Rosetta silent file (secondary structure, phi, psi, omega in degrees, C-alpha in Angstrom):
SEQUENCE: TDFWAIDGVKIHGYDLIEPDKYFSSYDYAQFAINKIKELIKSDKKIFLVGGTGFYLDAVTGRVMPSNIPPNQKLRNKLNTYSLTKLQNILKKMNTDIFENIDHNNPVRLIRAIEKLSNKPSKDILDYPKNISFKLTGLTSDRDLLYKRADSWVEDIWNKDFEDEVNFLLKSEYKRSDKLNGLIYKSMKDFLDGKLAQDEAKARAKFDIHAYIRRQQTYFKKIPNIKWFDIYEDNLEKKLYNMIK
SCORE:     score description
SCORE:     0.000 S_00000001
   1 L     0.000  154.027 -178.440   46.872   34.616   21.920 S_00000001
   2 L  -105.559   21.020  178.411   47.910   31.101   20.921 S_00000001
   3 E  -147.625  160.966  170.175   50.913   32.126   18.833 S_00000001
   4 E  -103.436  149.842  176.120   54.114   34.126   18.898 S_00000001
   5 E  -118.642  121.656  178.380   54.882   36.627   16.137 S_00000001
   6 E  -125.314  117.462 -177.080   58.489   37.073   15.020 S_00000001
   7 L    52.717   38.357  176.894   59.148   39.480   12.139 S_00000001
   8 L    82.737   -2.594  179.793   55.498   39.190   11.192 S_00000001
   9 E   -96.906  125.468  178.890   55.553   35.389   11.071 S_00000001
  10 E   -81.627  128.351 -178.513   53.072   33.637   13.367 S_00000001
  11 E  -118.532  118.815 -176.897   54.621   30.708   15.239 S_00000001
  12 E  -103.528  144.776  174.005   52.276   28.215   16.880 S_00000001
  13 L   108.286   -6.339  173.583   53.144   25.641   19.529 S_00000001
  14 L   -75.748  149.841  178.194   55.412   27.598   21.893 S_00000001
  15 L    51.494   44.334 -173.045   54.494   27.457   25.608 S_00000001
  16 L   -78.580  -37.184 -176.454   52.052   24.694   24.781 S_00000001
  17 L  -139.183  162.916  172.637   52.121   22.779   28.080 S_00000001
  18 L   -80.205  154.891 -175.715   53.357   23.056   31.649 S_00000001
  19 L   -59.276  -23.098 -177.270   56.521   21.065   32.503 S_00000001
  20 L   -96.616    4.077 -177.003   54.606   18.513   34.576 S_00000001
  21 L   -88.506  135.247  175.430   51.942   17.763   31.974 S_00000001
  22 L   -72.621  131.205 -176.850   51.999   14.474   30.082 S_00000001
  23 L  -145.343  102.603 -173.308   52.125   15.187   26.354 S_00000001
  24 L   -89.517  176.314  174.941   52.487   12.226   24.013 S_00000001
  25 H   -62.622  -31.883  176.311   53.178   11.972   20.299 S_00000001
  26 H   -64.058  -45.907  179.717   49.413   11.494   19.909 S_00000001
  27 H   -61.562  -42.645  179.755   48.742   14.778   21.740 S_00000001
  28 H   -63.276  -47.425 -179.011   51.335   16.568   19.616 S_00000001
  29 H   -62.639  -39.944  179.114   49.953   15.169   16.363 S_00000001
  30 H   -62.477  -44.900  177.549   46.405   16.064   17.387 S_00000001
  31 H   -60.592  -48.960 -176.203   47.436   19.653   18.158 S_00000001
  32 H   -63.949  -43.226 -179.130   49.403   19.994   14.904 S_00000001
  33 H   -63.964  -44.788  178.605   46.675   18.449   12.737 S_00000001
  34 H   -63.219  -38.283  179.542   43.963   20.657   14.234 S_00000001
  35 H   -69.144  -38.688  177.076   46.168   23.725   13.779 S_00000001
  36 H   -61.799  -44.136  178.667   46.894   22.781   10.149 S_00000001
  37 H   -60.164  -38.782 -179.739   43.155   22.436    9.472 S_00000001
  38 H   -69.702  -45.658 -174.111   42.584   25.860   10.986 S_00000001
  39 H   -75.491  -27.204 -176.150   45.445   27.610    9.179 S_00000001
  40 H   -64.459  -22.031  178.245   44.854   26.034    5.790 S_00000001
  41 H   -69.999  -19.322 -178.462   41.691   28.132    5.481 S_00000001
  42 H   -80.020   -7.023  179.074   43.876   31.262    5.405 S_00000001
  43 L    60.453   34.285  175.758   45.341   30.184    2.048 S_00000001
  44 L  -115.597  158.284  177.735   48.880   30.791    3.319 S_00000001
  45 L   -68.485  137.605  179.991   51.879   28.481    3.263 S_00000001
  46 L  -114.754  131.711  179.598   52.206   26.443    6.444 S_00000001
  47 L  -116.930  127.066  171.924   55.576   25.234    7.698 S_00000001
  48 L  -100.512  112.625 -170.022   56.027   22.444   10.224 S_00000001
  49 L  -115.828  133.468  174.262   59.516   23.069   11.603 S_00000001
  50 L    80.622 -171.859 -177.896   61.639   20.891   13.828 S_00000001
  51 L    92.689  158.182  178.104   60.705   17.851   15.859 S_00000001
  52 L   -74.547  165.975  178.363   62.003   14.304   15.722 S_00000001
  53 H   -59.810  -37.645 -179.453   61.438   12.056   12.741 S_00000001
  54 H   -64.521  -42.689 -179.730   58.840   10.076   14.671 S_00000001
  55 H   -67.884  -35.425  174.629   56.808   13.187   15.513 S_00000001
  56 H   -62.359  -44.593  178.139   56.984   14.294   11.880 S_00000001
  57 H   -61.179  -36.388 -179.355   55.697   10.869   10.853 S_00000001
  58 H   -65.111  -35.969 -179.137   52.874   11.167   13.390 S_00000001
  59 H   -78.224  -38.828 -177.032   51.673   14.433   11.839 S_00000001
  60 H   -81.860  -11.561  176.841   52.011   13.366    8.209 S_00000001
  61 L    91.953    7.357  177.935   50.310   10.026    8.847 S_00000001
  62 L   -70.512  -29.367  169.496   53.234    7.746    8.034 S_00000001
  63 L  -127.575  152.817 -178.823   52.782    6.291   11.518 S_00000001
  64 L  -111.599  100.349 -179.855   49.597    6.310   13.584 S_00000001
  65 L   -68.097  147.726 -179.467   50.304    7.167   17.244 S_00000001
  66 L  -104.223  146.780 -177.363   48.002    5.606   19.808 S_00000001
  67 L   -92.617   67.849  179.776   46.351    7.482   22.648 S_00000001
  68 L  -108.261  122.143 -177.579   47.430    5.163   25.464 S_00000001
  69 L   -68.077  158.300 -179.532   48.168    6.860   28.815 S_00000001
  70 L   -68.736  146.852  175.100   51.443    6.133   30.642 S_00000001
  71 L  -109.584   94.691 -171.114   51.650    3.245   33.094 S_00000001
  72 H   -63.718  -35.720  179.480   53.992    4.649   35.737 S_00000001
  73 H   -63.038  -45.186  178.500   54.309    1.398   37.674 S_00000001
  74 H   -66.049  -40.962  179.620   55.405   -0.462   34.541 S_00000001
  75 H   -60.686  -43.602 -179.827   57.723    2.395   33.531 S_00000001
  76 H   -59.768  -39.371  178.931   59.452    2.372   36.909 S_00000001
  77 H   -68.048  -47.209 -177.306   60.101   -1.349   36.519 S_00000001
  78 H   -66.458  -29.523 -179.877   61.315   -1.081   32.913 S_00000001
  79 L   -66.132  -14.787  178.131   63.609    1.831   33.788 S_00000001
  80 L   -88.747   -7.032 -176.319   65.698   -0.578   35.883 S_00000001
  81 L   -88.140  153.680  175.940   66.368   -2.819   32.864 S_00000001
  82 L   -74.660  164.421  177.911   69.388   -2.653   30.581 S_00000001
  83 H   -59.067  -42.998 -178.951   69.061   -1.612   26.944 S_00000001
  84 H   -62.412  -41.044 -179.834   69.657   -5.210   25.825 S_00000001
  85 H   -66.407  -40.883  177.313   66.922   -6.552   28.102 S_00000001
  86 H   -62.430  -42.058  178.837   64.439   -3.945   26.840 S_00000001
  87 H   -60.923  -43.665 -178.898   65.326   -4.835   23.253 S_00000001
  88 H   -66.015  -38.575  179.136   64.769   -8.538   23.908 S_00000001
  89 H   -62.963  -49.172 -178.024   61.404   -7.911   25.591 S_00000001
  90 H   -66.457  -38.003 -179.711   60.093   -5.808   22.712 S_00000001
  91 H   -61.134  -38.844  178.472   61.486   -8.186   20.108 S_00000001
  92 H   -70.977  -32.640 -177.839   59.535  -11.052   21.697 S_00000001
  93 H   -75.800  -42.303 -177.831   56.363   -8.947   21.907 S_00000001
  94 L  -163.186  104.198 -177.385   56.391   -7.617   18.339 S_00000001
  95 H   -64.434  -39.380 -177.985   59.274   -8.000   15.894 S_00000001
  96 H   -62.013  -45.744  179.288   57.812   -5.558   13.351 S_00000001
  97 H   -64.179  -41.197  179.201   57.528   -2.732   15.879 S_00000001
  98 H   -58.449  -42.473 -176.782   61.032   -3.475   17.153 S_00000001
  99 H   -72.680  -20.694 -173.393   62.473   -3.206   13.642 S_00000001
 100 L  -107.790   11.198  172.864   60.662    0.048   12.880 S_00000001
 101 L  -122.287  172.595  177.059   61.557    2.150   15.915 S_00000001
 102 L   -75.339   92.558 -173.559   64.824    3.485   17.256 S_00000001
 103 L   -83.065   12.295  169.235   65.739    0.355   19.210 S_00000001
 104 L  -105.104    6.384 -179.478   68.825    1.983   20.710 S_00000001
 105 L  -109.419  107.222 -176.651   66.642    4.515   22.511 S_00000001
 106 H   -60.559  -31.203  178.713   65.398    3.132   25.862 S_00000001
 107 H   -63.358  -44.490  178.703   62.614    5.743   26.057 S_00000001
 108 H   -65.649  -40.175  179.759   61.173    4.551   22.737 S_00000001
 109 H   -63.190  -45.954 -179.049   61.548    0.901   23.770 S_00000001
 110 H   -63.308  -42.203  179.807   59.773    1.448   27.087 S_00000001
 111 H   -64.867  -39.750  179.339   56.933    3.348   25.428 S_00000001
 112 H   -64.777  -42.884  177.765   56.502    0.599   22.811 S_00000001
 113 H   -63.503  -41.007  179.027   56.397   -2.102   25.510 S_00000001
 114 H   -60.131  -44.928  179.868   53.943    0.023   27.477 S_00000001
 115 H   -63.457  -44.562 -177.842   51.629    0.348   24.473 S_00000001
 116 H   -69.248  -20.173 -179.859   51.735   -3.362   23.704 S_00000001
 117 L   -85.768   -7.183 -179.535   50.961   -4.137   27.351 S_00000001
 118 L  -110.226  164.954  174.394   47.714   -2.127   27.211 S_00000001
 119 L   -69.363  142.987 -179.899   44.472   -2.581   25.343 S_00000001
 120 L   -58.310  141.220  177.382   44.492   -0.832   21.941 S_00000001
 121 L   -79.105  144.417  177.751   43.108    2.699   21.974 S_00000001
 122 L   -91.782   -4.452  179.856   40.000    3.416   19.919 S_00000001
 123 L   -74.854  126.085 -179.707   41.005    7.066   19.436 S_00000001
 124 L  -123.125  132.386  179.742   41.960    7.740   15.820 S_00000001
 125 L   -69.285  140.328 -179.389   43.436   10.996   14.572 S_00000001
 126 L   -95.227   87.193 -176.967   41.346   12.831   11.990 S_00000001
 127 L   -70.540  141.157  179.633   43.944   13.608    9.339 S_00000001
 128 L   -65.358  145.699 -178.202   43.074   16.425    6.908 S_00000001
 129 L   -92.244  153.596  171.207   42.003   15.320    3.454 S_00000001
 130 L    59.191   36.555  171.493   43.444   16.393    0.116 S_00000001
 131 L  -127.310  154.379  178.386   46.669   17.935    1.383 S_00000001
 132 L  -129.569  155.183 -179.818   50.238   16.924    0.688 S_00000001
 133 L  -110.473  133.537  173.265   53.488   17.555    2.514 S_00000001
 134 L  -103.290  115.365 -171.846   56.696   18.689    0.834 S_00000001
 135 E   -96.325  125.625  179.533   59.559   17.423    2.992 S_00000001
 136 E  -126.964  133.480 -179.171   62.791   19.405    3.235 S_00000001
 137 E  -123.793  145.157  175.617   65.746   18.506    5.441 S_00000001
 138 E  -111.571  130.643 -178.013   68.830   20.412    6.557 S_00000001
 139 E  -149.403 -175.091  174.541   71.961   18.424    7.319 S_00000001
 140 L  -172.067 -176.785  175.227   75.741   18.432    7.023 S_00000001
 141 L   -57.018  138.607 -173.549   78.812   16.369    7.770 S_00000001
 142 H   -58.560  -39.824 -179.916   78.343   14.677   11.140 S_00000001
 143 H   -63.004  -35.827  177.380   81.493   16.194   12.664 S_00000001
 144 H   -68.483  -37.299  176.706   80.254   19.668   11.757 S_00000001
 145 H   -65.071  -39.593  176.979   76.897   18.909   13.377 S_00000001
 146 H   -60.009  -43.927 -178.853   78.728   17.762   16.501 S_00000001
 147 H   -63.758  -40.462  178.016   80.665   21.047   16.608 S_00000001
 148 H   -65.350  -39.875  178.566   77.469   23.088   16.263 S_00000001
 149 H   -64.456  -43.171  179.385   75.848   21.026   19.018 S_00000001
 150 H   -62.299  -40.929  178.930   78.871   21.510   21.297 S_00000001
 151 H   -63.948  -38.422  178.540   78.794   25.253   20.660 S_00000001
 152 H   -64.951  -42.935  178.774   75.082   25.313   21.530 S_00000001
 153 H   -60.223  -46.685  179.846   75.708   23.458   24.810 S_00000001
 154 H   -61.446  -41.500 -177.422   78.454   25.914   25.775 S_00000001
 155 H   -65.353  -49.536 -177.276   76.274   28.880   24.836 S_00000001
 156 H   -69.100  -33.145 -179.377   73.170   27.786   26.742 S_00000001
 157 H   -66.454  -33.061 -176.572   75.239   26.634   29.736 S_00000001
 158 L   -87.353    1.521  179.338   76.842   30.065   30.041 S_00000001
 159 L  -103.448 -121.886 -173.727   73.527   31.915   29.993 S_00000001
 160 L  -105.501   17.245 -174.325   70.541   31.351   32.281 S_00000001
 161 H   -64.296  -42.171  179.736   70.276   27.570   32.015 S_00000001
 162 H   -61.316  -42.418  178.610   71.520   26.900   35.540 S_00000001
 163 H   -63.683  -39.759 -179.805   68.988   29.384   36.960 S_00000001
 164 H   -61.729  -48.995 -177.811   66.197   27.784   34.928 S_00000001
 165 H   -68.176  -38.003  175.903   66.915   24.258   36.165 S_00000001
 166 H   -58.342  -44.149  178.976   67.412   25.506   39.737 S_00000001
 167 H   -61.174  -45.554 -178.509   63.992   27.151   39.566 S_00000001
 168 H   -64.191  -39.042 -179.089   62.360   23.978   38.236 S_00000001
 169 H   -68.431  -24.614 -179.848   63.998   21.811   40.916 S_00000001
 170 L   -96.668    0.843 -176.945   62.649   24.098   43.645 S_00000001
 171 L  -104.500 -174.608  177.559   59.160   24.298   42.135 S_00000001
 172 L   -71.163   -4.829 -178.662   56.225   21.915   41.862 S_00000001
 173 L   -93.983    6.441 -171.726   57.810   20.649   38.635 S_00000001
 174 L   -61.970  -22.831  179.549   60.808   19.029   40.362 S_00000001
 175 L   -97.122    6.471 -179.053   59.468   15.511   39.709 S_00000001
 176 L   -64.936  135.885  178.514   58.731   16.167   36.042 S_00000001
 177 H   -69.358  -12.613  176.949   60.264   13.579   33.712 S_00000001
 178 H   -62.907  -25.261  179.581   61.181   16.492   31.417 S_00000001
 179 H   -76.086   -1.826  173.457   64.105   17.120   33.783 S_00000001
 180 H  -103.774   10.358 -179.828   65.556   13.790   32.656 S_00000001
 181 L   -80.653 -179.886  179.451   65.640   14.934   29.040 S_00000001
 182 L   -51.078  134.980  177.347   68.618   15.945   26.922 S_00000001
 183 L    66.855  -35.122  178.865   70.958   18.421   28.661 S_00000001
 184 H   -63.865  -42.413 -179.422   68.508   18.930   31.571 S_00000001
 185 H   -62.313  -38.917 -179.883   69.597   15.697   33.247 S_00000001
 186 H   -64.802  -44.046  178.100   73.252   16.735   32.994 S_00000001
 187 H   -65.914  -39.923  179.648   72.581   20.119   34.582 S_00000001
 188 H   -61.624  -43.489 -179.975   70.415   18.508   37.270 S_00000001
 189 H   -67.637  -31.508  174.609   73.183   16.036   38.158 S_00000001
 190 H   -66.655  -45.848 -178.991   75.680   18.920   38.329 S_00000001
 191 H   -67.397  -29.759  178.261   73.413   20.886   40.674 S_00000001
 192 L   -82.120   -2.560  178.791   72.834   17.756   42.790 S_00000001
 193 L    81.234   11.167 -179.650   76.609   17.310   43.127 S_00000001
 194 L   -81.283  -25.252  179.264   76.663   14.028   41.207 S_00000001
 195 L  -135.140  145.594  169.807   78.877   15.446   38.444 S_00000001
 196 L   -70.930  161.483 -174.929   81.480   18.180   38.230 S_00000001
 197 H   -60.370  -43.809  179.757   80.562   20.963   35.813 S_00000001
 198 H   -63.286  -37.836  178.063   83.033   19.842   33.125 S_00000001
 199 H   -66.228  -40.443 -179.248   81.759   16.263   33.424 S_00000001
 200 H   -64.793  -43.841  178.890   78.150   17.422   33.142 S_00000001
 201 H   -65.746  -39.488  179.360   78.848   19.462   30.015 S_00000001
 202 H   -63.174  -40.236  179.552   80.816   16.591   28.477 S_00000001
 203 H   -69.437  -37.929  177.566   77.935   14.198   29.094 S_00000001
 204 H   -59.609  -42.895  179.342   75.415   16.668   27.661 S_00000001
 205 H   -65.865  -42.999  178.950   77.507   16.882   24.490 S_00000001
 206 H   -60.045  -44.199 -179.047   77.886   13.097   24.324 S_00000001
 207 H   -63.599  -39.481 -179.758   74.116   12.623   24.711 S_00000001
 208 H   -71.256  -35.373  175.274   73.355   15.125   21.944 S_00000001
 209 H   -60.222  -43.411  178.834   75.881   13.462   19.626 S_00000001
 210 H   -64.195  -38.247  178.644   74.073   10.155   20.199 S_00000001
 211 H   -63.747  -41.668  177.430   70.752   11.898   19.560 S_00000001
 212 H   -59.623  -45.154 -179.598   72.063   13.263   16.244 S_00000001
 213 H   -63.109  -43.259 -179.537   73.100    9.757   15.166 S_00000001
 214 H   -63.144  -42.038 -179.037   69.723    8.276   16.113 S_00000001
 215 H   -68.181  -37.937  176.962   67.828   10.966   14.228 S_00000001
 216 H   -61.959  -40.209  177.975   69.983   10.553   11.130 S_00000001
 217 H   -64.303  -43.271 -178.429   69.242    6.828   11.200 S_00000001
 218 H   -66.301  -45.084 -175.706   65.507    7.425   11.597 S_00000001
 219 H   -64.679  -22.120  176.416   65.255   10.057    8.868 S_00000001
 220 L   -64.227  -21.758 -179.084   66.812    7.640    6.372 S_00000001
 221 L   -82.482  -14.082 -176.627   63.563    5.648    6.639 S_00000001
 222 L   -91.840  118.215 -176.867   61.416    8.609    5.556 S_00000001
 223 L   -78.183  162.794  169.498   61.111    8.770    1.753 S_00000001
 224 L    65.908   27.860  173.114   60.974   11.838   -0.488 S_00000001
 225 E   -90.284  128.707  174.932   62.934   14.252    1.715 S_00000001
 226 E   -90.465  111.937 -174.129   64.863   16.849   -0.277 S_00000001
 227 E   -94.908  142.263  175.038   68.096   17.340    1.660 S_00000001
 228 E  -128.644  141.532  174.317   70.257   20.467    1.721 S_00000001
 229 E   -82.847  130.809 -175.249   73.661   20.946    3.328 S_00000001
 230 L   -66.141  -13.972 -179.591   73.525   23.891    5.731 S_00000001
 231 L  -105.151    4.386 -177.473   76.935   25.063    4.484 S_00000001
 232 L   -75.248  157.305 -177.874   76.261   24.884    0.745 S_00000001
 233 L   -67.165  145.783  175.334   76.334   28.014   -1.407 S_00000001
 234 L    55.501   36.732 -177.075   73.118   29.980   -1.995 S_00000001
 235 H   -59.878  -47.756 -177.575   71.216   27.839    0.506 S_00000001
 236 H   -60.464  -41.077 -179.789   68.524   30.433    1.227 S_00000001
 237 H   -65.167  -41.346  179.937   67.880   30.997   -2.478 S_00000001
 238 H   -64.521  -41.486  178.788   67.622   27.255   -3.143 S_00000001
 239 H   -66.252  -41.827  179.688   65.172   26.799   -0.280 S_00000001
 240 H   -61.395  -44.370 -179.211   63.119   29.776   -1.417 S_00000001
 241 H   -64.682  -28.930 -179.204   62.902   28.449   -4.972 S_00000001
 242 H   -74.365  -35.815 -171.776   61.756   25.095   -3.682 S_00000001
 243 H  -103.419   -8.306 -174.423   58.904   26.376   -1.538 S_00000001
 244 L   -67.808    0.000    0.000   57.711   29.478   -3.371 S_00000001
């Protein structure tokens, strides 16, 4: 089956790829769009849950991701550059793109430079016609979000996370760039002896705090989102009334 079922709700997109497989925003949008086209025939409500603001934009068509494969040689070179140098390179290449992406995120900067350094892709996503998206966001005071993030780091760290990363490092996936993602890099550096455990957890929390700030900045650019505070009274009822 291509979905998980939790309390009778079908959830699509779990276990989608292996850890060593390249999967771009274009690939994600293509999967989501094709799945939406398939599910819309069932005449049931479809919810797209989670994901960064950029990936949401890719699915809704506010941005058009390009199907340009990674250039590992160029990436290796760009990964040695400082954030300021990456910003200056992209700014010289295309000011509009620089202004419209998260230019404090080196991964986004490198990918943008990589795209501009390649020939444009002719692959165009086939967005479904005659559908609209109702955008709903959950947020709260930033300090409260930080506390929830810190609690999540402590919780996952105290469970099987160390075993998971150990397994990946000893498997054929040990060179996967996914192991340099949020929280994984901190655990990897702890297991490699580069950081003490307390230092690794502190850095994981710091990185997630920065991620929260970047996402809040990005989501401000997306119009027509109805925001709810996760701690407000009768939240479930308000959400239900909005989507029913």
